HTML snippet that shows the backbone in 3Dmol.js (N, CA, C, O; Angstrom):
<script src="https://3Dmol.org/build/3Dmol-min.js"></script>
<div id="view" style="width:600px;height:400px;position:relative"></div>
<script>
const pdb = `
ATOM      1  N   MET A   1      -8.275 -17.251  23.031  1.00  0.00           N
ATOM      2  CA  MET A   1      -8.267 -17.005  21.590  1.00  0.00           C
ATOM      3  C   MET A   1      -7.759 -15.593  21.321  1.00  0.00           C
ATOM      4  O   MET A   1      -8.207 -14.645  21.965  1.00  0.00           O
ATOM      5  N   VAL A   2      -6.849 -15.443  20.396  1.00  0.00           N
ATOM      6  CA  VAL A   2      -6.259 -14.135  20.119  1.00  0.00           C
ATOM      7  C   VAL A   2      -6.689 -13.577  18.770  1.00  0.00           C
ATOM      8  O   VAL A   2      -5.881 -12.963  18.073  1.00  0.00           O
ATOM      9  N   SER A   3      -7.913 -13.773  18.398  1.00  0.00           N
ATOM     10  CA  SER A   3      -8.364 -13.305  17.089  1.00  0.00           C
ATOM     11  C   SER A   3      -8.915 -11.881  17.140  1.00  0.00           C
ATOM     12  O   SER A   3      -9.290 -11.331  16.104  1.00  0.00           O
ATOM     13  N   CYS A   4      -8.969 -11.275  18.327  1.00  0.00           N
ATOM     14  CA  CYS A   4      -9.547  -9.932  18.434  1.00  0.00           C
ATOM     15  C   CYS A   4      -8.764  -8.909  17.611  1.00  0.00           C
ATOM     16  O   CYS A   4      -9.348  -7.961  17.086  1.00  0.00           O
ATOM     17  N   ALA A   5      -7.458  -9.091  17.496  1.00  0.00           N
ATOM     18  CA  ALA A   5      -6.653  -8.150  16.715  1.00  0.00           C
ATOM     19  C   ALA A   5      -7.057  -8.151  15.239  1.00  0.00           C
ATOM     20  O   ALA A   5      -6.954  -7.129  14.561  1.00  0.00           O
ATOM     21  N   LYS A   6      -7.511  -9.288  14.754  1.00  0.00           N
ATOM     22  CA  LYS A   6      -7.906  -9.408  13.346  1.00  0.00           C
ATOM     23  C   LYS A   6      -9.119  -8.530  13.021  1.00  0.00           C
ATOM     24  O   LYS A   6      -9.296  -8.111  11.878  1.00  0.00           O
ATOM     25  N   ARG A   7      -9.943  -8.258  14.023  1.00  0.00           N
ATOM     26  CA  ARG A   7     -11.163  -7.482  13.774  1.00  0.00           C
ATOM     27  C   ARG A   7     -10.890  -5.992  13.620  1.00  0.00           C
ATOM     28  O   ARG A   7     -11.720  -5.255  13.088  1.00  0.00           O
ATOM     29  N   GLU A   8      -9.724  -5.553  14.085  1.00  0.00           N
ATOM     30  CA  GLU A   8      -9.378  -4.143  13.921  1.00  0.00           C
ATOM     31  C   GLU A   8      -9.211  -3.860  12.428  1.00  0.00           C
ATOM     32  O   GLU A   8      -8.637  -4.660  11.690  1.00  0.00           O
ATOM     33  N   VAL A   9      -9.710  -2.743  12.013  1.00  0.00           N
ATOM     34  CA  VAL A   9      -9.711  -2.438  10.590  1.00  0.00           C
ATOM     35  C   VAL A   9      -8.439  -1.692  10.197  1.00  0.00           C
ATOM     36  O   VAL A   9      -8.028  -0.737  10.856  1.00  0.00           O
ATOM     37  N   LEU A  10      -7.834  -2.149   9.119  1.00  0.00           N
ATOM     38  CA  LEU A  10      -6.718  -1.428   8.518  1.00  0.00           C
ATOM     39  C   LEU A  10      -7.328  -0.462   7.512  1.00  0.00           C
ATOM     40  O   LEU A  10      -8.084  -0.873   6.631  1.00  0.00           O
ATOM     41  N   LYS A  11      -7.005   0.811   7.639  1.00  0.00           N
ATOM     42  CA  LYS A  11      -7.621   1.829   6.801  1.00  0.00           C
ATOM     43  C   LYS A  11      -6.599   2.370   5.800  1.00  0.00           C
ATOM     44  O   LYS A  11      -5.486   2.743   6.172  1.00  0.00           O
ATOM     45  N   THR A  12      -6.993   2.405   4.534  1.00  0.00           N
ATOM     46  CA  THR A  12      -6.098   2.943   3.506  1.00  0.00           C
ATOM     47  C   THR A  12      -6.575   4.322   3.074  1.00  0.00           C
ATOM     48  O   THR A  12      -7.773   4.600   3.014  1.00  0.00           O
ATOM     49  N   GLU A  13      -5.606   5.173   2.777  1.00  0.00           N
ATOM     50  CA  GLU A  13      -5.904   6.502   2.256  1.00  0.00           C
ATOM     51  C   GLU A  13      -4.864   6.846   1.200  1.00  0.00           C
ATOM     52  O   GLU A  13      -3.703   6.449   1.300  1.00  0.00           O
ATOM     53  N   THR A  14      -5.290   7.578   0.203  1.00  0.00           N
ATOM     54  CA  THR A  14      -4.340   8.056  -0.803  1.00  0.00           C
ATOM     55  C   THR A  14      -4.050   9.527  -0.517  1.00  0.00           C
ATOM     56  O   THR A  14      -4.841  10.221   0.121  1.00  0.00           O
ATOM     57  N   PHE A  15      -2.904   9.981  -1.001  1.00  0.00           N
ATOM     58  CA  PHE A  15      -2.576  11.396  -0.861  1.00  0.00           C
ATOM     59  C   PHE A  15      -1.797  11.852  -2.082  1.00  0.00           C
ATOM     60  O   PHE A  15      -1.101  11.066  -2.726  1.00  0.00           O
ATOM     61  N   LYS A  16      -1.926  13.133  -2.388  1.00  0.00           N
ATOM     62  CA  LYS A  16      -1.256  13.735  -3.539  1.00  0.00           C
ATOM     63  C   LYS A  16       0.199  14.018  -3.183  1.00  0.00           C
ATOM     64  O   LYS A  16       0.495  14.503  -2.091  1.00  0.00           O
ATOM     65  N   THR A  17       1.100  13.713  -4.106  1.00  0.00           N
ATOM     66  CA  THR A  17       2.516  14.054  -3.937  1.00  0.00           C
ATOM     67  C   THR A  17       2.863  15.092  -5.008  1.00  0.00           C
ATOM     68  O   THR A  17       2.012  15.456  -5.820  1.00  0.00           O
ATOM     69  N   ASN A  18       4.104  15.564  -5.008  1.00  0.00           N
ATOM     70  CA  ASN A  18       4.532  16.534  -6.028  1.00  0.00           C
ATOM     71  C   ASN A  18       4.423  15.973  -7.437  1.00  0.00           C
ATOM     72  O   ASN A  18       4.182  16.710  -8.393  1.00  0.00           O
ATOM     73  N   SER A  19       4.605  14.636  -7.559  1.00  0.00           N
ATOM     74  CA  SER A  19       4.634  14.050  -8.896  1.00  0.00           C
ATOM     75  C   SER A  19       3.555  13.011  -9.148  1.00  0.00           C
ATOM     76  O   SER A  19       3.605  12.304 -10.155  1.00  0.00           O
ATOM     77  N   GLY A  20       2.581  12.904  -8.253  1.00  0.00           N
ATOM     78  CA  GLY A  20       1.537  11.898  -8.475  1.00  0.00           C
ATOM     79  C   GLY A  20       0.789  11.566  -7.200  1.00  0.00           C
ATOM     80  O   GLY A  20       0.223  12.442  -6.546  1.00  0.00           O
ATOM     81  N   TRP A  21       0.794  10.274  -6.852  1.00  0.00           N
ATOM     82  CA  TRP A  21       0.014   9.793  -5.701  1.00  0.00           C
ATOM     83  C   TRP A  21       0.815   8.851  -4.829  1.00  0.00           C
ATOM     84  O   TRP A  21       1.745   8.191  -5.292  1.00  0.00           O
ATOM     85  N   GLY A  22       0.446   8.798  -3.565  1.00  0.00           N
ATOM     86  CA  GLY A  22       1.005   7.845  -2.619  1.00  0.00           C
ATOM     87  C   GLY A  22      -0.139   7.276  -1.804  1.00  0.00           C
ATOM     88  O   GLY A  22      -1.301   7.618  -2.024  1.00  0.00           O
ATOM     89  N   TYR A  23       0.195   6.405  -0.860  1.00  0.00           N
ATOM     90  CA  TYR A  23      -0.850   5.858   0.002  1.00  0.00           C
ATOM     91  C   TYR A  23      -0.330   5.692   1.417  1.00  0.00           C
ATOM     92  O   TYR A  23       0.875   5.612   1.656  1.00  0.00           O
ATOM     93  N   SER A  24      -1.270   5.642   2.345  1.00  0.00           N
ATOM     94  CA  SER A  24      -0.917   5.329   3.721  1.00  0.00           C
ATOM     95  C   SER A  24      -1.901   4.284   4.242  1.00  0.00           C
ATOM     96  O   SER A  24      -3.044   4.197   3.794  1.00  0.00           O
ATOM     97  N   ILE A  25      -1.423   3.500   5.193  1.00  0.00           N
ATOM     98  CA  ILE A  25      -2.243   2.478   5.837  1.00  0.00           C
ATOM     99  C   ILE A  25      -2.173   2.741   7.331  1.00  0.00           C
ATOM    100  O   ILE A  25      -1.087   2.846   7.900  1.00  0.00           O
ATOM    101  N   SER A  26      -3.333   2.846   7.963  1.00  0.00           N
ATOM    102  CA  SER A  26      -3.342   3.059   9.402  1.00  0.00           C
ATOM    103  C   SER A  26      -4.098   1.957  10.118  1.00  0.00           C
ATOM    104  O   SER A  26      -4.984   1.303   9.569  1.00  0.00           O
ATOM    105  N   TYR A  27      -3.706   1.784  11.365  1.00  0.00           N
ATOM    106  CA  TYR A  27      -4.300   0.783  12.248  1.00  0.00           C
ATOM    107  C   TYR A  27      -4.578   1.472  13.574  1.00  0.00           C
ATOM    108  O   TYR A  27      -3.664   2.004  14.203  1.00  0.00           O
ATOM    109  N   LYS A  28      -5.834   1.465  14.001  1.00  0.00           N
ATOM    110  CA  LYS A  28      -6.228   2.159  15.235  1.00  0.00           C
ATOM    111  C   LYS A  28      -5.783   3.626  15.205  1.00  0.00           C
ATOM    112  O   LYS A  28      -5.189   4.119  16.164  1.00  0.00           O
ATOM    113  N   GLU A  29      -6.071   4.307  14.115  1.00  0.00           N
ATOM    114  CA  GLU A  29      -5.757   5.735  13.946  1.00  0.00           C
ATOM    115  C   GLU A  29      -4.259   6.052  13.905  1.00  0.00           C
ATOM    116  O   GLU A  29      -3.892   7.227  13.928  1.00  0.00           O
ATOM    117  N   LYS A  30      -3.394   5.055  13.845  1.00  0.00           N
ATOM    118  CA  LYS A  30      -1.951   5.291  13.799  1.00  0.00           C
ATOM    119  C   LYS A  30      -1.427   4.819  12.442  1.00  0.00           C
ATOM    120  O   LYS A  30      -1.655   3.678  12.041  1.00  0.00           O
ATOM    121  N   THR A  31      -0.726   5.706  11.747  1.00  0.00           N
ATOM    122  CA  THR A  31      -0.165   5.356  10.443  1.00  0.00           C
ATOM    123  C   THR A  31       0.943   4.329  10.633  1.00  0.00           C
ATOM    124  O   THR A  31       1.906   4.566  11.363  1.00  0.00           O
ATOM    125  N   ILE A  32       0.796   3.180   9.965  1.00  0.00           N
ATOM    126  CA  ILE A  32       1.831   2.148  10.070  1.00  0.00           C
ATOM    127  C   ILE A  32       2.671   2.050   8.793  1.00  0.00           C
ATOM    128  O   ILE A  32       3.805   1.572   8.827  1.00  0.00           O
ATOM    129  N   ILE A  33       2.113   2.503   7.674  1.00  0.00           N
ATOM    130  CA  ILE A  33       2.866   2.518   6.409  1.00  0.00           C
ATOM    131  C   ILE A  33       2.507   3.795   5.670  1.00  0.00           C
ATOM    132  O   ILE A  33       1.328   4.119   5.521  1.00  0.00           O
ATOM    133  N   LYS A  34       3.515   4.519   5.208  1.00  0.00           N
ATOM    134  CA  LYS A  34       3.277   5.690   4.370  1.00  0.00           C
ATOM    135  C   LYS A  34       4.201   5.556   3.167  1.00  0.00           C
ATOM    136  O   LYS A  34       5.424   5.598   3.301  1.00  0.00           O
ATOM    137  N   GLN A  35       3.609   5.395   2.000  1.00  0.00           N
ATOM    138  CA  GLN A  35       4.378   5.105   0.789  1.00  0.00           C
ATOM    139  C   GLN A  35       4.137   6.211  -0.232  1.00  0.00           C
ATOM    140  O   GLN A  35       3.072   6.270  -0.847  1.00  0.00           O
ATOM    141  N   SER A  36       5.122   7.084  -0.412  1.00  0.00           N
ATOM    142  CA  SER A  36       4.946   8.179  -1.360  1.00  0.00           C
ATOM    143  C   SER A  36       5.568   7.880  -2.724  1.00  0.00           C
ATOM    144  O   SER A  36       5.340   8.611  -3.688  1.00  0.00           O
ATOM    145  N   ILE A  37       6.355   6.802  -2.801  1.00  0.00           N
ATOM    146  CA  ILE A  37       6.941   6.405  -4.087  1.00  0.00           C
ATOM    147  C   ILE A  37       6.606   4.940  -4.359  1.00  0.00           C
ATOM    148  O   ILE A  37       6.298   4.178  -3.442  1.00  0.00           O
ATOM    149  N   ILE A  38       6.671   4.562  -5.632  1.00  0.00           N
ATOM    150  CA  ILE A  38       6.406   3.173  -6.011  1.00  0.00           C
ATOM    151  C   ILE A  38       7.544   2.308  -5.460  1.00  0.00           C
ATOM    152  O   ILE A  38       8.712   2.576  -5.744  1.00  0.00           O
ATOM    153  N   PRO A  39       7.217   1.270  -4.672  1.00  0.00           N
ATOM    154  CA  PRO A  39       8.287   0.421  -4.122  1.00  0.00           C
ATOM    155  C   PRO A  39       8.927  -0.457  -5.187  1.00  0.00           C
ATOM    156  O   PRO A  39       8.344  -0.670  -6.250  1.00  0.00           O
ATOM    157  N   VAL A  40      10.093  -0.954  -4.916  1.00  0.00           N
ATOM    158  CA  VAL A  40      10.886  -1.923  -5.695  1.00  0.00           C
ATOM    159  C   VAL A  40      11.317  -1.501  -7.094  1.00  0.00           C
ATOM    160  O   VAL A  40      11.857  -2.327  -7.829  1.00  0.00           O
ATOM    161  N   ILE A  41      11.103  -0.270  -7.487  1.00  0.00           N
ATOM    162  CA  ILE A  41      11.661   0.149  -8.782  1.00  0.00           C
ATOM    163  C   ILE A  41      12.798   1.121  -8.490  1.00  0.00           C
ATOM    164  O   ILE A  41      12.829   1.754  -7.434  1.00  0.00           O
ATOM    165  N   SER A  42      13.722   1.235  -9.423  1.00  0.00           N
ATOM    166  CA  SER A  42      14.906   2.056  -9.151  1.00  0.00           C
ATOM    167  C   SER A  42      14.598   3.561  -9.161  1.00  0.00           C
ATOM    168  O   SER A  42      15.249   4.332  -8.456  1.00  0.00           O
ATOM    169  N   ASP A  43      13.617   3.970  -9.953  1.00  0.00           N
ATOM    170  CA  ASP A  43      13.252   5.392  -9.964  1.00  0.00           C
ATOM    171  C   ASP A  43      12.505   5.755  -8.689  1.00  0.00           C
ATOM    172  O   ASP A  43      11.747   4.949  -8.150  1.00  0.00           O
ATOM    173  N   LYS A  44      12.723   6.958  -8.222  1.00  0.00           N
ATOM    174  CA  LYS A  44      11.971   7.429  -7.051  1.00  0.00           C
ATOM    175  C   LYS A  44      10.801   8.254  -7.555  1.00  0.00           C
ATOM    176  O   LYS A  44      10.835   9.485  -7.534  1.00  0.00           O
ATOM    177  N   LYS A  45       9.760   7.554  -8.011  1.00  0.00           N
ATOM    178  CA  LYS A  45       8.595   8.280  -8.510  1.00  0.00           C
ATOM    179  C   LYS A  45       7.324   7.798  -7.847  1.00  0.00           C
ATOM    180  O   LYS A  45       7.220   6.651  -7.413  1.00  0.00           O
ATOM    181  N   SER A  46       6.363   8.698  -7.781  1.00  0.00           N
ATOM    182  CA  SER A  46       5.075   8.387  -7.166  1.00  0.00           C
ATOM    183  C   SER A  46       4.216   7.599  -8.148  1.00  0.00           C
ATOM    184  O   SER A  46       4.540   7.483  -9.329  1.00  0.00           O
ATOM    185  N   PHE A  47       3.112   7.060  -7.632  1.00  0.00           N
ATOM    186  CA  PHE A  47       2.155   6.376  -8.499  1.00  0.00           C
ATOM    187  C   PHE A  47       1.546   7.417  -9.432  1.00  0.00           C
ATOM    188  O   PHE A  47       1.276   8.542  -9.011  1.00  0.00           O
ATOM    189  N   SER A  48       1.327   7.052 -10.696  1.00  0.00           N
ATOM    190  CA  SER A  48       0.806   8.037 -11.647  1.00  0.00           C
ATOM    191  C   SER A  48      -0.675   8.327 -11.450  1.00  0.00           C
ATOM    192  O   SER A  48      -1.147   9.400 -11.825  1.00  0.00           O
ATOM    193  N   THR A  49      -1.425   7.376 -10.863  1.00  0.00           N
ATOM    194  CA  THR A  49      -2.848   7.624 -10.620  1.00  0.00           C
ATOM    195  C   THR A  49      -3.210   7.248  -9.185  1.00  0.00           C
ATOM    196  O   THR A  49      -2.535   6.444  -8.542  1.00  0.00           O
ATOM    197  N   GLU A  50      -4.277   7.844  -8.710  1.00  0.00           N
ATOM    198  CA  GLU A  50      -4.772   7.513  -7.375  1.00  0.00           C
ATOM    199  C   GLU A  50      -5.183   6.042  -7.328  1.00  0.00           C
ATOM    200  O   GLU A  50      -4.993   5.366  -6.317  1.00  0.00           O
ATOM    201  N   GLU A  51      -5.750   5.553  -8.439  1.00  0.00           N
ATOM    202  CA  GLU A  51      -6.187   4.154  -8.510  1.00  0.00           C
ATOM    203  C   GLU A  51      -5.007   3.196  -8.334  1.00  0.00           C
ATOM    204  O   GLU A  51      -5.130   2.187  -7.640  1.00  0.00           O
ATOM    205  N   ASP A  52      -3.854   3.508  -8.963  1.00  0.00           N
ATOM    206  CA  ASP A  52      -2.658   2.666  -8.815  1.00  0.00           C
ATOM    207  C   ASP A  52      -2.207   2.628  -7.356  1.00  0.00           C
ATOM    208  O   ASP A  52      -1.856   1.567  -6.841  1.00  0.00           O
ATOM    209  N   ALA A  53      -2.216   3.779  -6.694  1.00  0.00           N
ATOM    210  CA  ALA A  53      -1.813   3.842  -5.282  1.00  0.00           C
ATOM    211  C   ALA A  53      -2.755   2.994  -4.436  1.00  0.00           C
ATOM    212  O   ALA A  53      -2.314   2.267  -3.547  1.00  0.00           O
ATOM    213  N   LEU A  54      -4.047   3.090  -4.714  1.00  0.00           N
ATOM    214  CA  LEU A  54      -5.048   2.361  -3.947  1.00  0.00           C
ATOM    215  C   LEU A  54      -4.948   0.849  -4.169  1.00  0.00           C
ATOM    216  O   LEU A  54      -5.081   0.071  -3.224  1.00  0.00           O
ATOM    217  N   LYS A  55      -4.715   0.437  -5.412  1.00  0.00           N
ATOM    218  CA  LYS A  55      -4.579  -0.999  -5.702  1.00  0.00           C
ATOM    219  C   LYS A  55      -3.393  -1.586  -4.939  1.00  0.00           C
ATOM    220  O   LYS A  55      -3.475  -2.688  -4.398  1.00  0.00           O
ATOM    221  N   THR A  56      -2.289  -0.837  -4.902  1.00  0.00           N
ATOM    222  CA  THR A  56      -1.104  -1.312  -4.192  1.00  0.00           C
ATOM    223  C   THR A  56      -1.363  -1.348  -2.691  1.00  0.00           C
ATOM    224  O   THR A  56      -0.964  -2.295  -2.013  1.00  0.00           O
ATOM    225  N   ALA A  57      -2.027  -0.325  -2.172  1.00  0.00           N
ATOM    226  CA  ALA A  57      -2.370  -0.292  -0.744  1.00  0.00           C
ATOM    227  C   ALA A  57      -3.254  -1.482  -0.380  1.00  0.00           C
ATOM    228  O   ALA A  57      -3.056  -2.100   0.666  1.00  0.00           O
ATOM    229  N   ASP A  58      -4.220  -1.808  -1.226  1.00  0.00           N
ATOM    230  CA  ASP A  58      -5.109  -2.943  -0.972  1.00  0.00           C
ATOM    231  C   ASP A  58      -4.331  -4.264  -0.936  1.00  0.00           C
ATOM    232  O   ASP A  58      -4.627  -5.144  -0.127  1.00  0.00           O
ATOM    233  N   LEU A  59      -3.342  -4.392  -1.813  1.00  0.00           N
ATOM    234  CA  LEU A  59      -2.493  -5.591  -1.822  1.00  0.00           C
ATOM    235  C   LEU A  59      -1.739  -5.700  -0.496  1.00  0.00           C
ATOM    236  O   LEU A  59      -1.684  -6.773   0.105  1.00  0.00           O
ATOM    237  N   VAL A  60      -1.164  -4.594  -0.045  1.00  0.00           N
ATOM    238  CA  VAL A  60      -0.399  -4.587   1.206  1.00  0.00           C
ATOM    239  C   VAL A  60      -1.316  -4.944   2.384  1.00  0.00           C
ATOM    240  O   VAL A  60      -0.928  -5.723   3.255  1.00  0.00           O
ATOM    241  N   VAL A  61      -2.522  -4.380   2.412  1.00  0.00           N
ATOM    242  CA  VAL A  61      -3.479  -4.692   3.480  1.00  0.00           C
ATOM    243  C   VAL A  61      -3.830  -6.177   3.473  1.00  0.00           C
ATOM    244  O   VAL A  61      -3.894  -6.803   4.531  1.00  0.00           O
ATOM    245  N   SER A  62      -4.056  -6.744   2.294  1.00  0.00           N
ATOM    246  CA  SER A  62      -4.406  -8.170   2.244  1.00  0.00           C
ATOM    247  C   SER A  62      -3.249  -9.029   2.755  1.00  0.00           C
ATOM    248  O   SER A  62      -3.481 -10.058   3.390  1.00  0.00           O
ATOM    249  N   LYS A  63      -2.004  -8.620   2.485  1.00  0.00           N
ATOM    250  CA  LYS A  63      -0.845  -9.353   3.008  1.00  0.00           C
ATOM    251  C   LYS A  63      -0.784  -9.246   4.531  1.00  0.00           C
ATOM    252  O   LYS A  63      -0.541 -10.236   5.221  1.00  0.00           O
ATOM    253  N   LEU A  64      -1.006  -8.044   5.046  1.00  0.00           N
ATOM    254  CA  LEU A  64      -0.963  -7.849   6.499  1.00  0.00           C
ATOM    255  C   LEU A  64      -2.038  -8.686   7.191  1.00  0.00           C
ATOM    256  O   LEU A  64      -1.796  -9.261   8.252  1.00  0.00           O
ATOM    257  N   LYS A  65      -3.217  -8.751   6.589  1.00  0.00           N
ATOM    258  CA  LYS A  65      -4.312  -9.532   7.185  1.00  0.00           C
ATOM    259  C   LYS A  65      -3.996 -11.029   7.218  1.00  0.00           C
ATOM    260  O   LYS A  65      -4.535 -11.770   8.040  1.00  0.00           O
ATOM    261  N   GLN A  66      -3.110 -11.466   6.305  1.00  0.00           N
ATOM    262  CA  GLN A  66      -2.707 -12.876   6.281  1.00  0.00           C
ATOM    263  C   GLN A  66      -1.417 -13.112   7.062  1.00  0.00           C
ATOM    264  O   GLN A  66      -0.816 -14.183   6.978  1.00  0.00           O
ATOM    265  N   ASN A  67      -0.998 -12.097   7.826  1.00  0.00           N
ATOM    266  CA  ASN A  67       0.258 -12.156   8.590  1.00  0.00           C
ATOM    267  C   ASN A  67       1.478 -12.366   7.703  1.00  0.00           C
ATOM    268  O   ASN A  67       2.447 -13.007   8.110  1.00  0.00           O
ATOM    269  N   LEU A  68       1.427 -11.826   6.494  1.00  0.00           N
ATOM    270  CA  LEU A  68       2.564 -11.912   5.576  1.00  0.00           C
ATOM    271  C   LEU A  68       3.328 -10.589   5.606  1.00  0.00           C
ATOM    272  O   LEU A  68       2.815  -9.570   6.069  1.00  0.00           O
ATOM    273  N   SER A  69       4.544 -10.625   5.110  1.00  0.00           N
ATOM    274  CA  SER A  69       5.332  -9.399   5.010  1.00  0.00           C
ATOM    275  C   SER A  69       4.637  -8.449   4.033  1.00  0.00           C
ATOM    276  O   SER A  69       4.157  -8.888   2.988  1.00  0.00           O
ATOM    277  N   PRO A  70       4.574  -7.156   4.356  1.00  0.00           N
ATOM    278  CA  PRO A  70       3.911  -6.207   3.458  1.00  0.00           C
ATOM    279  C   PRO A  70       4.759  -5.809   2.248  1.00  0.00           C
ATOM    280  O   PRO A  70       4.391  -4.912   1.491  1.00  0.00           O
ATOM    281  N   THR A  71       5.889  -6.482   2.077  1.00  0.00           N
ATOM    282  CA  THR A  71       6.772  -6.174   0.955  1.00  0.00           C
ATOM    283  C   THR A  71       6.070  -6.469  -0.379  1.00  0.00           C
ATOM    284  O   THR A  71       5.420  -7.501  -0.544  1.00  0.00           O
ATOM    285  N   VAL A  72       6.222  -5.535  -1.320  1.00  0.00           N
ATOM    286  CA  VAL A  72       5.620  -5.681  -2.648  1.00  0.00           C
ATOM    287  C   VAL A  72       6.724  -6.001  -3.647  1.00  0.00           C
ATOM    288  O   VAL A  72       7.789  -5.384  -3.617  1.00  0.00           O
ATOM    289  N   THR A  73       6.473  -6.967  -4.532  1.00  0.00           N
ATOM    290  CA  THR A  73       7.470  -7.310  -5.549  1.00  0.00           C
ATOM    291  C   THR A  73       7.141  -6.607  -6.870  1.00  0.00           C
ATOM    292  O   THR A  73       6.012  -6.172  -7.098  1.00  0.00           O
ATOM    293  N   LYS A  74       8.145  -6.510  -7.719  1.00  0.00           N
ATOM    294  CA  LYS A  74       7.929  -5.896  -9.032  1.00  0.00           C
ATOM    295  C   LYS A  74       6.899  -6.699  -9.823  1.00  0.00           C
ATOM    296  O   LYS A  74       6.070  -6.125 -10.528  1.00  0.00           O
ATOM    297  N   ASN A  75       6.952  -8.015  -9.706  1.00  0.00           N
ATOM    298  CA  ASN A  75       5.998  -8.868 -10.410  1.00  0.00           C
ATOM    299  C   ASN A  75       4.560  -8.581  -9.964  1.00  0.00           C
ATOM    300  O   ASN A  75       3.643  -8.563 -10.786  1.00  0.00           O
ATOM    301  N   GLU A  76       4.369  -8.357  -8.658  1.00  0.00           N
ATOM    302  CA  GLU A  76       3.030  -8.041  -8.158  1.00  0.00           C
ATOM    303  C   GLU A  76       2.534  -6.711  -8.728  1.00  0.00           C
ATOM    304  O   GLU A  76       1.355  -6.567  -9.049  1.00  0.00           O
ATOM    305  N   LEU A  77       3.438  -5.746  -8.849  1.00  0.00           N
ATOM    306  CA  LEU A  77       3.055  -4.458  -9.439  1.00  0.00           C
ATOM    307  C   LEU A  77       2.642  -4.646 -10.900  1.00  0.00           C
ATOM    308  O   LEU A  77       1.687  -4.030 -11.373  1.00  0.00           O
ATOM    309  N   ILE A  78       3.374  -5.503 -11.602  1.00  0.00           N
ATOM    310  CA  ILE A  78       3.048  -5.778 -13.008  1.00  0.00           C
ATOM    311  C   ILE A  78       1.685  -6.470 -13.106  1.00  0.00           C
ATOM    312  O   ILE A  78       0.872  -6.136 -13.967  1.00  0.00           O
ATOM    313  N   LEU A  79       1.445  -7.437 -12.213  1.00  0.00           N
ATOM    314  CA  LEU A  79       0.157  -8.146 -12.214  1.00  0.00           C
ATOM    315  C   LEU A  79      -1.014  -7.195 -11.900  1.00  0.00           C
ATOM    316  O   LEU A  79      -2.125  -7.380 -12.398  1.00  0.00           O
ATOM    317  N   LEU A  80      -0.748  -6.185 -11.072  1.00  0.00           N
ATOM    318  CA  LEU A  80      -1.785  -5.191 -10.760  1.00  0.00           C
ATOM    319  C   LEU A  80      -1.940  -4.145 -11.868  1.00  0.00           C
ATOM    320  O   LEU A  80      -2.809  -3.276 -11.806  1.00  0.00           O
ATOM    321  N   LYS A  81      -1.077  -4.253 -12.880  1.00  0.00           N
ATOM    322  CA  LYS A  81      -1.054  -3.311 -14.009  1.00  0.00           C
ATOM    323  C   LYS A  81      -0.757  -1.881 -13.541  1.00  0.00           C
ATOM    324  O   LYS A  81      -1.360  -0.918 -14.015  1.00  0.00           O
ATOM    325  N   ILE A  82       0.188  -1.769 -12.599  1.00  0.00           N
ATOM    326  CA  ILE A  82       0.637  -0.455 -12.122  1.00  0.00           C
ATOM    327  C   ILE A  82       1.590   0.127 -13.161  1.00  0.00           C
ATOM    328  O   ILE A  82       2.525  -0.538 -13.606  1.00  0.00           O
ATOM    329  N   LYS A  83       1.342   1.364 -13.535  1.00  0.00           N
ATOM    330  CA  LYS A  83       2.225   2.023 -14.516  1.00  0.00           C
ATOM    331  C   LYS A  83       3.552   2.359 -13.833  1.00  0.00           C
ATOM    332  O   LYS A  83       3.594   3.174 -12.912  1.00  0.00           O
ATOM    333  N   LEU A  84       4.652   1.714 -14.301  1.00  0.00           N
ATOM    334  CA  LEU A  84       5.964   1.920 -13.673  1.00  0.00           C
ATOM    335  C   LEU A  84       6.793   2.973 -14.389  1.00  0.00           C
ATOM    336  O   LEU A  84       7.919   3.257 -13.979  1.00  0.00           O
TER     337      LEU A  84
END
`;
const viewer = $3Dmol.createViewer("view");
viewer.addModel(pdb, "pdb");
viewer.setStyle({}, {cartoon: {color: "spectrum"}});
viewer.zoomTo();
viewer.render();
</script>
């Protein structure tokens, strides 16, 4: 059975950027995703609030736990009510 990998915890953290907030996701103390700008929008801007960064990070973690691509769509950001 190969379910032992599922028990490892994915840890999310937010961090301050020059223009707002970003997030990182680590696995076994190693950063696997570091997102300082809002994905899928044409502007290169950070999340306006720490809460927005965290909500997006939580979505990405839930996708990873389901073995899905961690890619975030614009529609998902809208559903999370992320300020774009």
